[in-house]
N, CA, C and O atoms as a GROMACS GRO file, in nm:
protein
  532
    1UNK      N    1   0.081  -0.118   0.002
    1UNK     CA    2   0.011   0.000   0.002
    1UNK      C    3   0.096   0.130   0.002
    1UNK      O    4   0.071   0.227  -0.069
    2UNK      N    5   0.189   0.124   0.081
    2UNK     CA    6   0.281   0.236   0.080
    2UNK      C    7   0.328   0.261  -0.054
    2UNK      O    8   0.315   0.376  -0.097
    3UNK      N    9   0.382   0.168  -0.132
    3UNK     CA   10   0.435   0.181  -0.264
    3UNK      C   11   0.330   0.227  -0.362
    3UNK      O   12   0.354   0.313  -0.448
    4UNK      N   13   0.211   0.167  -0.348
    4UNK     CA   14   0.102   0.201  -0.437
    4UNK      C   15   0.056   0.350  -0.423
    4UNK      O   16   0.020   0.414  -0.521
    5UNK      N   17   0.058   0.398  -0.306
    5UNK     CA   18   0.021   0.540  -0.279
    5UNK      C   19   0.116   0.635  -0.349
    5UNK      O   20   0.073   0.746  -0.380
    6UNK      N   21   0.233   0.603  -0.375
    6UNK     CA   22   0.332   0.692  -0.440
    6UNK      C   23   0.365   0.823  -0.363
    6UNK      O   24   0.405   0.922  -0.424
    7UNK      N   25   0.349   0.822  -0.234
    7UNK     CA   26   0.373   0.941  -0.159
    7UNK      C   27   0.247   1.025  -0.119
    7UNK      O   28   0.256   1.119  -0.040
    8UNK      N   29   0.132   0.989  -0.176
    8UNK     CA   30   0.014   1.052  -0.140
    8UNK      C   31  -0.055   0.982  -0.013
    8UNK      O   32  -0.061   0.860  -0.007
    9UNK      N   33  -0.104   1.059   0.079
    9UNK     CA   34  -0.175   1.001   0.197
    9UNK      C   35  -0.328   1.017   0.176
    9UNK      O   36  -0.374   1.116   0.120
   10UNK      N   37  -0.403   0.919   0.222
   10UNK     CA   38  -0.544   0.930   0.228
   10UNK      C   39  -0.610   0.963   0.105
   10UNK      O   40  -0.708   1.038   0.109
   11UNK      N   41  -0.564   0.912  -0.016
   11UNK     CA   42  -0.624   0.927  -0.146
   11UNK      C   43  -0.672   0.793  -0.187
   11UNK      O   44  -0.619   0.689  -0.149
   12UNK      N   45  -0.778   0.799  -0.269
   12UNK     CA   46  -0.835   0.678  -0.318
   12UNK      C   47  -0.745   0.604  -0.428
   12UNK      O   48  -0.742   0.482  -0.436
   13UNK      N   49  -0.672   0.689  -0.512
   13UNK     CA   50  -0.595   0.631  -0.612
   13UNK      C   51  -0.449   0.692  -0.604
   13UNK      O   52  -0.428   0.793  -0.536
   14UNK      N   53  -0.354   0.633  -0.672
   14UNK     CA   54  -0.218   0.690  -0.669
   14UNK      C   55  -0.196   0.826  -0.722
   14UNK      O   56  -0.087   0.881  -0.712
   15UNK      N   57  -0.294   0.879  -0.775
   15UNK     CA   58  -0.293   1.012  -0.842
   15UNK      C   59  -0.380   1.112  -0.772
   15UNK      O   60  -0.380   1.229  -0.810
   16UNK      N   61  -0.458   1.069  -0.669
   16UNK     CA   62  -0.560   1.152  -0.597
   16UNK      C   63  -0.695   1.088  -0.590
   16UNK      O   64  -0.705   0.966  -0.604
   17UNK      N   65  -0.802   1.166  -0.570
   17UNK     CA   66  -0.938   1.109  -0.544
   17UNK      C   67  -1.018   1.107  -0.672
   17UNK      O   68  -1.123   1.042  -0.669
   18UNK      N   69  -0.985   1.166  -0.781
   18UNK     CA   70  -1.070   1.161  -0.900
   18UNK      C   71  -1.037   1.044  -0.984
   18UNK      O   72  -0.921   1.021  -1.016
   19UNK      N   73  -1.139   0.967  -1.021
   19UNK     CA   74  -1.104   0.847  -1.101
   19UNK      C   75  -1.034   0.875  -1.232
   19UNK      O   76  -0.936   0.811  -1.268
   20UNK      N   77  -1.093   0.982  -1.306
   20UNK     CA   78  -1.036   1.014  -1.429
   20UNK      C   79  -1.000   1.163  -1.440
   20UNK      O   80  -1.076   1.238  -1.500
   21UNK      N   81  -0.888   1.208  -1.383
   21UNK     CA   82  -0.848   1.347  -1.384
   21UNK      C   83  -0.853   1.404  -1.528
   21UNK      O   84  -0.802   1.341  -1.621
   22UNK      N   85  -0.908   1.512  -1.543
   22UNK     CA   86  -0.911   1.584  -1.686
   22UNK      C   87  -0.962   1.488  -1.792
   22UNK      O   88  -0.921   1.495  -1.908
   23UNK      N   89  -1.053   1.397  -1.751
   23UNK     CA   90  -1.116   1.300  -1.844
   23UNK      C   91  -1.029   1.195  -1.897
   23UNK      O   92  -1.066   1.127  -1.993
   24UNK      N   93  -0.908   1.176  -1.836
   24UNK     CA   94  -0.812   1.076  -1.889
   24UNK      C   95  -0.801   0.957  -1.792
   24UNK      O   96  -0.799   0.971  -1.670
   25UNK      N   97  -0.794   0.842  -1.856
   25UNK     CA   98  -0.783   0.720  -1.781
   25UNK      C   99  -0.639   0.703  -1.721
   25UNK      O  100  -0.542   0.730  -1.792
   26UNK      N  101  -0.626   0.663  -1.604
   26UNK     CA  102  -0.505   0.651  -1.533
   26UNK      C  103  -0.481   0.493  -1.490
   26UNK      O  104  -0.378   0.454  -1.436
   27UNK      N  105  -0.578   0.418  -1.519
   27UNK     CA  106  -0.562   0.276  -1.484
   27UNK      C  107  -0.649   0.185  -1.577
   27UNK      O  108  -0.744   0.234  -1.638
   28UNK      N  109  -0.619   0.063  -1.585
   28UNK     CA  110  -0.693  -0.035  -1.669
   28UNK      C  111  -0.785  -0.104  -1.583
   28UNK      O  112  -0.747  -0.189  -1.503
   29UNK      N  113  -0.918  -0.064  -1.601
   29UNK     CA  114  -1.028  -0.125  -1.533
   29UNK      C  115  -1.147  -0.142  -1.621
   29UNK      O  116  -1.144  -0.093  -1.734
   30UNK      N  117  -1.249  -0.205  -1.579
   30UNK     CA  118  -1.369  -0.236  -1.664
   30UNK      C  119  -1.439  -0.101  -1.693
   30UNK      O  120  -1.463  -0.019  -1.605
   31UNK      N  121  -1.471  -0.085  -1.827
   31UNK     CA  122  -1.540   0.028  -1.875
   31UNK      C  123  -1.674  -0.019  -1.926
   31UNK      O  124  -1.679  -0.112  -2.007
   32UNK      N  125  -1.782   0.039  -1.885
   32UNK     CA  126  -1.915   0.007  -1.939
   32UNK      C  127  -2.006  -0.058  -1.838
   32UNK      O  128  -1.998  -0.027  -1.719
   33UNK      N  129  -2.087  -0.142  -1.881
   33UNK     CA  130  -2.188  -0.213  -1.784
   33UNK      C  131  -2.120  -0.346  -1.743
   33UNK      O  132  -2.103  -0.441  -1.819
   34UNK      N  133  -2.083  -0.341  -1.612
   34UNK     CA  134  -2.013  -0.468  -1.558
   34UNK      C  135  -2.123  -0.566  -1.527
   34UNK      O  136  -2.230  -0.524  -1.481
   35UNK      N  137  -2.102  -0.694  -1.549
   35UNK     CA  138  -1.984  -0.751  -1.611
   35UNK      C  139  -2.008  -0.793  -1.765
   35UNK      O  140  -1.932  -0.868  -1.825
   36UNK      N  141  -2.113  -0.739  -1.817
   36UNK     CA  142  -2.151  -0.777  -1.955
   36UNK      C  143  -2.090  -0.707  -2.067
   36UNK      O  144  -2.057  -0.768  -2.169
   37UNK      N  145  -2.072  -0.577  -2.052
   37UNK     CA  146  -2.020  -0.491  -2.176
   37UNK      C  147  -1.903  -0.412  -2.125
   37UNK      O  148  -1.915  -0.326  -2.037
   38UNK      N  149  -1.784  -0.444  -2.186
   38UNK     CA  150  -1.661  -0.366  -2.164
   38UNK      C  151  -1.634  -0.285  -2.287
   38UNK      O  152  -1.592  -0.340  -2.388
   39UNK      N  153  -1.658  -0.153  -2.281
   39UNK     CA  154  -1.629  -0.063  -2.389
   39UNK      C  155  -1.485  -0.047  -2.434
   39UNK      O  156  -1.454  -0.005  -2.546
   40UNK      N  157  -1.399  -0.084  -2.339
   40UNK     CA  158  -1.256  -0.078  -2.366
   40UNK      C  159  -1.215   0.069  -2.387
   40UNK      O  160  -1.123   0.097  -2.463
   41UNK      N  161  -1.285   0.165  -2.317
   41UNK     CA  162  -1.269   0.310  -2.325
   41UNK      C  163  -1.128   0.343  -2.282
   41UNK      O  164  -1.073   0.441  -2.332
   42UNK      N  165  -1.065   0.265  -2.190
   42UNK     CA  166  -0.936   0.296  -2.143
   42UNK      C  167  -0.824   0.235  -2.238
   42UNK      O  168  -0.704   0.246  -2.213
   43UNK      N  169  -0.874   0.171  -2.347
   43UNK     CA  170  -0.780   0.115  -2.449
   43UNK      C  171  -0.743  -0.029  -2.437
   43UNK      O  172  -0.657  -0.079  -2.509
   44UNK      N  173  -0.808  -0.095  -2.347
   44UNK     CA  174  -0.759  -0.234  -2.311
   44UNK      C  175  -0.884  -0.327  -2.278
   44UNK      O  176  -0.981  -0.286  -2.214
   45UNK      N  177  -0.871  -0.448  -2.326
   45UNK     CA  178  -0.963  -0.556  -2.278
   45UNK      C  179  -0.861  -0.655  -2.238
   45UNK      O  180  -0.788  -0.706  -2.323
   46UNK      N  181  -0.852  -0.685  -2.106
   46UNK     CA  182  -0.750  -0.770  -2.054
   46UNK      C  183  -0.629  -0.696  -1.999
   46UNK      O  184  -0.630  -0.573  -1.998
   47UNK      N  185  -0.538  -0.756  -1.960
   47UNK     CA  186  -0.422  -0.686  -1.895
   47UNK      C  187  -0.352  -0.591  -2.000
   47UNK      O  188  -0.337  -0.624  -2.118
   48UNK      N  189  -0.310  -0.470  -1.947
   48UNK     CA  190  -0.240  -0.373  -2.041
   48UNK      C  191  -0.089  -0.395  -2.014
   48UNK      O  192  -0.044  -0.436  -1.907
   49UNK      N  193  -0.016  -0.362  -2.124
   49UNK     CA  194   0.126  -0.368  -2.122
   49UNK      C  195   0.182  -0.268  -2.013
   49UNK      O  196   0.121  -0.165  -1.985
   50UNK      N  197   0.296  -0.304  -1.955
   50UNK     CA  198   0.365  -0.223  -1.848
   50UNK      C  199   0.379  -0.082  -1.910
   50UNK      O  200   0.392  -0.072  -2.032
   51UNK      N  201   0.376   0.017  -1.838
   51UNK     CA  202   0.393   0.164  -1.876
   51UNK      C  203   0.286   0.215  -1.958
   51UNK      O  204   0.304   0.317  -2.023
   52UNK      N  205   0.166   0.145  -1.961
   52UNK     CA  206   0.050   0.198  -2.038
   52UNK      C  207  -0.005   0.329  -1.981
   52UNK      O  208  -0.069   0.407  -2.051
   53UNK      N  209   0.022   0.351  -1.847
   53UNK     CA  210  -0.032   0.475  -1.789
   53UNK      C  211   0.082   0.532  -1.708
   53UNK      O  212   0.184   0.466  -1.686
   54UNK      N  213   0.064   0.661  -1.664
   54UNK     CA  214   0.171   0.734  -1.587
   54UNK      C  215   0.208   0.661  -1.466
   54UNK      O  216   0.127   0.589  -1.407
   55UNK      N  217   0.337   0.679  -1.426
   55UNK     CA  218   0.389   0.627  -1.302
   55UNK      C  219   0.338   0.707  -1.186
   55UNK      O  220   0.297   0.822  -1.204
   56UNK      N  221   0.339   0.653  -1.071
   56UNK     CA  222   0.294   0.724  -0.946
   56UNK      C  223   0.414   0.801  -0.897
   56UNK      O  224   0.518   0.800  -0.963
   57UNK      N  225   0.405   0.865  -0.787
   57UNK     CA  226   0.505   0.958  -0.724
   57UNK      C  227   0.634   0.885  -0.693
   57UNK      O  228   0.735   0.952  -0.673
   58UNK      N  229   0.638   0.753  -0.688
   58UNK     CA  230   0.757   0.678  -0.665
   58UNK      C  231   0.818   0.605  -0.793
   58UNK      O  232   0.908   0.521  -0.784
   59UNK      N  233   0.761   0.646  -0.911
   59UNK     CA  234   0.801   0.592  -1.039
   59UNK      C  235   0.753   0.452  -1.066
   59UNK      O  236   0.808   0.385  -1.154
   60UNK      N  237   0.649   0.403  -0.992
   60UNK     CA  238   0.593   0.265  -1.014
   60UNK      C  239   0.468   0.275  -1.101
   60UNK      O  240   0.382   0.362  -1.086
   61UNK      N  241   0.466   0.179  -1.194
   61UNK     CA  242   0.352   0.178  -1.290
   61UNK      C  243   0.249   0.070  -1.243
   61UNK      O  244   0.278  -0.029  -1.178
   62UNK      N  245   0.120   0.106  -1.288
   62UNK     CA  246   0.011   0.012  -1.273
   62UNK      C  247  -0.005  -0.040  -1.133
   62UNK      O  248  -0.020  -0.161  -1.112
   63UNK      N  249   0.000   0.055  -1.029
   63UNK     CA  250  -0.016   0.004  -0.894
   63UNK      C  251  -0.158  -0.011  -0.849
   63UNK      O  252  -0.184  -0.051  -0.735
   64UNK      N  253  -0.253   0.020  -0.939
   64UNK     CA  254  -0.393  -0.002  -0.916
   64UNK      C  255  -0.455  -0.033  -1.050
   64UNK      O  256  -0.416   0.023  -1.152
   65UNK      N  257  -0.557  -0.124  -1.048
   65UNK     CA  258  -0.610  -0.163  -1.182
   65UNK      C  259  -0.513  -0.255  -1.253
   65UNK      O  260  -0.411  -0.294  -1.196
   66UNK      N  261  -0.543  -0.288  -1.373
   66UNK     CA  262  -0.461  -0.385  -1.462
   66UNK      C  263  -0.470  -0.535  -1.410
   66UNK      O  264  -0.554  -0.613  -1.455
   67UNK      N  265  -0.382  -0.569  -1.315
   67UNK     CA  266  -0.389  -0.694  -1.243
   67UNK      C  267  -0.381  -0.684  -1.095
   67UNK      O  268  -0.305  -0.601  -1.044
   68UNK      N  269  -0.454  -0.765  -1.023
   68UNK     CA  270  -0.437  -0.765  -0.880
   68UNK      C  271  -0.282  -0.801  -0.842
   68UNK      O  272  -0.218  -0.886  -0.904
   69UNK      N  273  -0.236  -0.734  -0.743
   69UNK     CA  274  -0.101  -0.768  -0.700
   69UNK      C  275  -0.109  -0.876  -0.584
   69UNK      O  276  -0.168  -0.852  -0.479
   70UNK      N  277  -0.046  -0.994  -0.611
   70UNK     CA  278  -0.052  -1.102  -0.523
   70UNK      C  279   0.062  -1.084  -0.427
   70UNK      O  280   0.179  -1.081  -0.466
   71UNK      N  281   0.029  -1.071  -0.301
   71UNK     CA  282   0.130  -1.044  -0.193
   71UNK      C  283   0.173  -1.162  -0.103
   71UNK      O  284   0.103  -1.262  -0.091
   72UNK      N  285   0.282  -1.147  -0.046
   72UNK     CA  286   0.330  -1.250   0.049
   72UNK      C  287   0.237  -1.269   0.167
   72UNK      O  288   0.218  -1.381   0.214
   73UNK      N  289   0.178  -1.161   0.214
   73UNK     CA  290   0.091  -1.177   0.334
   73UNK      C  291  -0.019  -1.285   0.325
   73UNK      O  292  -0.084  -1.302   0.221
   74UNK      N  293  -0.037  -1.358   0.434
   74UNK     CA  294  -0.145  -1.449   0.441
   74UNK      C  295  -0.273  -1.375   0.454
   74UNK      O  296  -0.269  -1.260   0.496
   75UNK      N  297  -0.381  -1.427   0.425
   75UNK     CA  298  -0.508  -1.378   0.428
   75UNK      C  299  -0.606  -1.465   0.503
   75UNK      O  300  -0.622  -1.582   0.470
   76UNK      N  301  -0.674  -1.412   0.605
   76UNK     CA  302  -0.765  -1.493   0.690
   76UNK      C  303  -0.900  -1.492   0.606
   76UNK      O  304  -0.975  -1.395   0.610
   77UNK      N  305  -0.925  -1.598   0.535
   77UNK     CA  306  -1.048  -1.608   0.461
   77UNK      C  307  -1.164  -1.628   0.551
   77UNK      O  308  -1.155  -1.710   0.642
   78UNK      N  309  -1.269  -1.561   0.534
   78UNK     CA  310  -1.385  -1.563   0.630
   78UNK      C  311  -1.443  -1.709   0.651
   78UNK      O  312  -1.506  -1.737   0.752
   79UNK      N  313  -1.418  -1.798   0.552
   79UNK     CA  314  -1.484  -1.932   0.564
   79UNK      C  315  -1.369  -2.039   0.588
   79UNK      O  316  -1.386  -2.160   0.568
   80UNK      N  317  -1.254  -1.986   0.629
   80UNK     CA  318  -1.147  -2.080   0.663
   80UNK      C  319  -1.065  -2.046   0.777
   80UNK      O  320  -1.054  -1.926   0.801
   81UNK      N  321  -0.999  -2.135   0.858
   81UNK     CA  322  -0.926  -2.090   0.965
   81UNK      C  323  -0.806  -2.005   0.930
   81UNK      O  324  -0.760  -2.008   0.815
   82UNK      N  325  -0.751  -1.929   1.026
   82UNK     CA  326  -0.627  -1.844   0.991
   82UNK      C  327  -0.511  -1.937   0.970
   82UNK      O  328  -0.481  -2.023   1.052
   83UNK      N  329  -0.445  -1.917   0.853
   83UNK     CA  330  -0.332  -1.995   0.817
   83UNK      C  331  -0.207  -1.919   0.827
   83UNK      O  332  -0.200  -1.807   0.777
   84UNK      N  333  -0.104  -1.975   0.889
   84UNK     CA  334   0.015  -1.894   0.911
   84UNK      C  335   0.136  -1.960   0.846
   84UNK      O  336   0.251  -1.919   0.865
   85UNK      N  337   0.106  -2.062   0.769
   85UNK     CA  338   0.227  -2.134   0.705
   85UNK      C  339   0.184  -2.153   0.547
   85UNK      O  340   0.067  -2.139   0.511
   86UNK      N  341   0.275  -2.180   0.472
   86UNK     CA  342   0.263  -2.207   0.330
   86UNK      C  343   0.224  -2.356   0.317
   86UNK      O  344   0.299  -2.447   0.352
   87UNK      N  345   0.105  -2.375   0.264
   87UNK     CA  346   0.048  -2.505   0.247
   87UNK      C  347  -0.041  -2.505   0.125
   87UNK      O  348  -0.141  -2.434   0.129
   88UNK      N  349  -0.017  -2.571   0.027
   88UNK     CA  350  -0.094  -2.567  -0.104
   88UNK      C  351  -0.234  -2.603  -0.086
   88UNK      O  352  -0.312  -2.568  -0.175
   89UNK      N  353  -0.281  -2.669   0.020
   89UNK     CA  354  -0.408  -2.708   0.031
   89UNK      C  355  -0.505  -2.603   0.090
   89UNK      O  356  -0.625  -2.605   0.063
   90UNK      N  357  -0.447  -2.508   0.174
   90UNK     CA  358  -0.531  -2.412   0.242
   90UNK      C  359  -0.475  -2.269   0.263
   90UNK      O  360  -0.532  -2.195   0.343
   91UNK      N  361  -0.376  -2.231   0.202
   91UNK     CA  362  -0.311  -2.102   0.221
   91UNK      C  363  -0.384  -2.007   0.134
   91UNK      O  364  -0.405  -2.036   0.017
   92UNK      N  365  -0.427  -1.891   0.186
   92UNK     CA  366  -0.483  -1.784   0.117
   92UNK      C  367  -0.383  -1.662   0.126
   92UNK      O  368  -0.323  -1.635   0.230
   93UNK      N  369  -0.369  -1.590   0.011
   93UNK     CA  370  -0.278  -1.480   0.008
   93UNK      C  371  -0.351  -1.351  -0.018
   93UNK      O  372  -0.457  -1.350  -0.080
   94UNK      N  373  -0.293  -1.240   0.028
   94UNK     CA  374  -0.356  -1.110   0.004
   94UNK      C  375  -0.338  -1.068  -0.137
   94UNK      O  376  -0.233  -1.092  -0.196
   95UNK      N  377  -0.439  -1.006  -0.195
   95UNK     CA  378  -0.430  -0.945  -0.330
   95UNK      C  379  -0.468  -0.789  -0.302
   95UNK      O  380  -0.548  -0.753  -0.216
   96UNK      N  381  -0.402  -0.712  -0.382
   96UNK     CA  382  -0.421  -0.561  -0.360
   96UNK      C  383  -0.435  -0.497  -0.499
   96UNK      O  384  -0.380  -0.545  -0.599
   97UNK      N  385  -0.514  -0.381  -0.502
   97UNK     CA  386  -0.514  -0.292  -0.609
   97UNK      C  387  -0.610  -0.313  -0.723
   97UNK      O  388  -0.599  -0.238  -0.820
   98UNK      N  389  -0.701  -0.405  -0.723
   98UNK     CA  390  -0.790  -0.422  -0.832
   98UNK      C  391  -0.733  -0.470  -0.958
   98UNK      O  392  -0.613  -0.491  -0.971
   99UNK      N  393  -0.824  -0.488  -1.058
   99UNK     CA  394  -0.776  -0.549  -1.184
   99UNK      C  395  -0.860  -0.496  -1.307
   99UNK      O  396  -0.957  -0.423  -1.287
  100UNK      N  397  -0.824  -0.530  -1.421
  100UNK     CA  398  -0.894  -0.496  -1.549
  100UNK      C  399  -1.029  -0.542  -1.553
  100UNK      O  400  -1.107  -0.479  -1.624
  101UNK      N  401  -1.073  -0.647  -1.484
  101UNK     CA  402  -1.199  -0.709  -1.490
  101UNK      C  403  -1.289  -0.675  -1.372
  101UNK      O  404  -1.374  -0.756  -1.334
  102UNK      N  405  -1.272  -0.552  -1.312
  102UNK     CA  406  -1.346  -0.512  -1.203
  102UNK      C  407  -1.395  -0.367  -1.227
  102UNK      O  408  -1.334  -0.293  -1.304
  103UNK      N  409  -1.502  -0.329  -1.163
  103UNK     CA  410  -1.550  -0.191  -1.175
  103UNK      C  411  -1.453  -0.087  -1.119
  103UNK      O  412  -1.402  -0.109  -1.009
  104UNK      N  413  -1.424   0.022  -1.184
  104UNK     CA  414  -1.325   0.117  -1.126
  104UNK      C  415  -1.358   0.182  -1.006
  104UNK      O  416  -1.266   0.211  -0.930
  105UNK      N  417  -1.486   0.211  -0.973
  105UNK     CA  418  -1.519   0.280  -0.849
  105UNK      C  419  -1.511   0.198  -0.728
  105UNK      O  420  -1.516   0.250  -0.616
  106UNK      N  421  -1.498   0.065  -0.746
  106UNK     CA  422  -1.502  -0.032  -0.634
  106UNK      C  423  -1.362  -0.047  -0.585
  106UNK      O  424  -1.351  -0.098  -0.473
  107UNK      N  425  -1.257  -0.013  -0.645
  107UNK     CA  426  -1.119  -0.049  -0.595
  107UNK      C  427  -1.038   0.075  -0.590
  107UNK      O  428  -1.050   0.166  -0.671
  108UNK      N  429  -0.951   0.073  -0.486
  108UNK     CA  430  -0.863   0.177  -0.455
  108UNK      C  431  -0.735   0.127  -0.402
  108UNK      O  432  -0.725   0.006  -0.381
  109UNK      N  433  -0.633   0.207  -0.376
  109UNK     CA  434  -0.502   0.151  -0.334
  109UNK      C  435  -0.507   0.082  -0.200
  109UNK      O  436  -0.424  -0.004  -0.174
  110UNK      N  437  -0.602   0.118  -0.113
  110UNK     CA  438  -0.606   0.051   0.019
  110UNK      C  439  -0.685  -0.075   0.023
  110UNK      O  440  -0.683  -0.146   0.124
  111UNK      N  441  -0.756  -0.107  -0.083
  111UNK     CA  442  -0.850  -0.222  -0.083
  111UNK      C  443  -0.770  -0.350  -0.094
  111UNK      O  444  -0.685  -0.362  -0.182
  112UNK      N  445  -0.795  -0.444  -0.005
  112UNK     CA  446  -0.739  -0.580  -0.013
  112UNK      C  447  -0.843  -0.687  -0.003
  112UNK      O  448  -0.947  -0.674   0.062
  113UNK      N  449  -0.809  -0.794  -0.071
  113UNK     CA  450  -0.891  -0.926  -0.062
  113UNK      C  451  -0.798  -1.034  -0.080
  113UNK      O  452  -0.678  -1.016  -0.100
  114UNK      N  453  -0.860  -1.160  -0.069
  114UNK     CA  454  -0.774  -1.272  -0.069
  114UNK      C  455  -0.801  -1.371  -0.185
  114UNK      O  456  -0.909  -1.367  -0.244
  115UNK      N  457  -0.709  -1.454  -0.217
  115UNK     CA  458  -0.722  -1.554  -0.310
  115UNK      C  459  -0.650  -1.677  -0.267
  115UNK      O  460  -0.549  -1.669  -0.198
  116UNK      N  461  -0.700  -1.790  -0.308
  116UNK     CA  462  -0.620  -1.913  -0.278
  116UNK      C  463  -0.490  -1.911  -0.355
  116UNK      O  464  -0.479  -1.864  -0.468
  117UNK      N  465  -0.390  -1.968  -0.280
  117UNK     CA  466  -0.253  -1.961  -0.334
  117UNK      C  467  -0.234  -2.032  -0.467
  117UNK      O  468  -0.135  -2.005  -0.536
  118UNK      N  469  -0.318  -2.117  -0.506
  118UNK     CA  470  -0.304  -2.183  -0.632
  118UNK      C  471  -0.409  -2.158  -0.738
  118UNK      O  472  -0.438  -2.239  -0.826
  119UNK      N  473  -0.467  -2.031  -0.721
  119UNK     CA  474  -0.573  -1.991  -0.812
  119UNK      C  475  -0.518  -1.928  -0.944
  119UNK      O  476  -0.447  -1.829  -0.935
  120UNK      N  477  -0.546  -1.978  -1.058
  120UNK     CA  478  -0.504  -1.917  -1.175
  120UNK      C  479  -0.600  -1.809  -1.234
  120UNK      O  480  -0.712  -1.843  -1.269
  121UNK      N  481  -0.562  -1.690  -1.245
  121UNK     CA  482  -0.645  -1.580  -1.302
  121UNK      C  483  -0.556  -1.493  -1.397
  121UNK      O  484  -0.437  -1.471  -1.375
  122UNK      N  485  -0.622  -1.446  -1.502
  122UNK     CA  486  -0.545  -1.355  -1.590
  122UNK      C  487  -0.552  -1.210  -1.536
  122UNK      O  488  -0.496  -1.118  -1.596
  123UNK      N  489  -0.621  -1.193  -1.426
  123UNK     CA  490  -0.639  -1.067  -1.361
  123UNK      C  491  -0.551  -1.051  -1.233
  123UNK      O  492  -0.566  -0.956  -1.156
  124UNK      N  493  -0.455  -1.155  -1.215
  124UNK     CA  494  -0.370  -1.168  -1.102
  124UNK      C  495  -0.226  -1.174  -1.137
  124UNK      O  496  -0.186  -1.254  -1.221
  125UNK      N  497  -0.146  -1.088  -1.073
  125UNK     CA  498   0.001  -1.083  -1.107
  125UNK      C  499   0.084  -1.063  -0.981
  125UNK      O  500   0.025  -1.053  -0.874
  126UNK      N  501   0.202  -1.057  -0.986
  126UNK     CA  502   0.292  -1.014  -0.871
  126UNK      C  503   0.403  -0.928  -0.926
  126UNK      O  504   0.425  -0.916  -1.046
  127UNK      N  505   0.473  -0.869  -0.828
  127UNK     CA  506   0.586  -0.776  -0.860
  127UNK      C  507   0.703  -0.832  -0.784
  127UNK      O  508   0.689  -0.881  -0.672
  128UNK      N  509   0.823  -0.824  -0.848
  128UNK     CA  510   0.939  -0.854  -0.778
  128UNK      C  511   0.991  -0.726  -0.714
  128UNK      O  512   0.980  -0.619  -0.773
  129UNK      N  513   1.050  -0.736  -0.591
  129UNK     CA  514   1.097  -0.614  -0.520
  129UNK      C  515   1.226  -0.664  -0.445
  129UNK      O  516   1.244  -0.782  -0.415
  130UNK      N  517   1.305  -0.571  -0.419
  130UNK     CA  518   1.424  -0.599  -0.343
  130UNK      C  519   1.462  -0.472  -0.266
  130UNK      O  520   1.417  -0.362  -0.301
  131UNK      N  521   1.543  -0.488  -0.164
  131UNK     CA  522   1.595  -0.374  -0.085
  131UNK      C  523   1.716  -0.320  -0.154
  131UNK      O  524   1.801  -0.399  -0.195
  132UNK      N  525   1.730  -0.194  -0.170
  132UNK     CA  526   1.857  -0.142  -0.221
  132UNK      C  527   1.951  -0.129  -0.115
  132UNK      O  528   1.914  -0.107   0.000
  133UNK      N  529   2.091  -0.143  -0.151
  133UNK     CA  530   2.192  -0.133  -0.046
  133UNK      C  531   2.202   0.007   0.002
  133UNK      O  532   2.282   0.036   0.091
   0.00000   0.00000   0.00000
C-alpha cells in the first residue's frame, strides 16, 4: 500500500481522489456495464502492457487496476481458519489494487482481498521487489 500510494496520503488512487482526472484514464479497469459490456474506453480488454499509464510519485507503474498484486501476506479467509504457513491445500494470500475485470469505482489503493494460493487468474499478477543497498 505504501508503494501504491506513491507518496500521497489518504487518497483513493495513486494520483488523487478523482477516477479520471481531466477525463483521462489512469488505470486499466472495466469500462461500461459490468460484467456484460466492456467498452474498452481505457484502451484495453485484458491486462495492459507495462507503462501504459503514468507512473505514480515513486516511479511505479500500474499500482492499481490492470492486475491484482498477489502479496506474500497470508489472508484470513472468512470461511477458513487463519493460516500462518505455506500449504498448497489451504493457504490464502492477500491481493491488492484491483484489476482490469473489476468496476473502477470499487477499487482503490487501500483495498485488499484474498485468493487461494493456487488460483489461476489472468487478472492476478505479482511484482518482484528488493531492498537497495
